[in-house]
C-alpha positions in Angstrom: 9.7 -17.9 -4.4 6.4 -19.7 -3.9 3.3 -17.9 -4.4 2.5 -17.8 -1.0 5.7 -16.1 0.2 5.1 -13.4 -2.5 1.4 -13.0 -1.4 3.1 -12.5 2.2 5.5 -9.8 0.6 2.8 -7.8 -1.2 0.5 -7.5 1.8 3.8 -6.3 3.9 4.8 -4.0 1.5 1.0 -2.4 1.2 0.7 -2.2 4.9 4.3 -0.4 5.7 3.5 1.9 2.4 0.7 2.9 4.3 2.0 3.0 7.9 4.9 4.9 6.5 2.3 7.4 4.7 -0.2 8.2 7.6 2.5 8.1 10.2 4.7 10.8 7.7 1.2 12.5 8.0 1.1 12.2 11.7 5.1 13.5 12.7 4.3 16.2 10.1 1.4 17.7 11.8 -1.5 16.7 9.4 -3.1 14.8 11.6 -5.4 16.5 14.2 -4.4 15.9 17.6 -8.0 15.2 18.7 -8.3 12.6 16.0 -8.9 9.7 18.1 -9.8 6.2 16.7 -13.1 6.7 14.8 -11.2 9.5 12.2 -8.0 7.5 12.5 -9.9 4.3 11.2 -11.6 6.1 8.8 -8.3 7.6 7.1 -7.1 4.2 7.0 -9.7 2.8 5.5 -9.6 5.7 2.8 -5.9 4.7 2.2 -6.4 1.3 1.6 -9.6 2.1 -0.5 -7.6 4.2 -2.8 -5.1 1.9 -3.2 -7.9 -0.7 -4.2 -8.8 1.8 -6.6 -5.9 1.5 -8.7 -7.5 -1.7 -9.6 -10.7 -2.4 -12.5 -13.9 -3.1 -10.3 -16.2 -3.8 -13.6 -13.9 -7.1 -14.4 -15.1 -10.8 -14.2 -12.0 -11.5 -12.6 -13.7 -8.7 -9.5 -16.9 -10.7 -9.4 -15.3 -13.7 -9.0 -14.0 -11.9 -5.9 -16.8 -10.4 -4.7 -18.6 -13.6 -4.7 -16.4 -16.1 -3.4 -16.2 -13.1 -0.2 -19.9 -13.7 0.0 -19.7 -17.7 -0.3 -16.8 -17.9 2.3 -18.0 -15.2 4.8 -15.1 -12.9 4.8 
């Protein structure tokens, strides 16, 4: 498997795991019915941020990533 294919699989797995988690909470009635796009965006952002928090943010690798994002305007 190529690196690109592995990256695509990782991205798909991460997104679908978060999707399944959030939709499960929705089906279980854990998410208030009056939430609209604002709260739902916050929920999704929190879920993705929680996933990212599993990585060490104080490494040279993270600093290199932040620099790359800044330089490439992403």
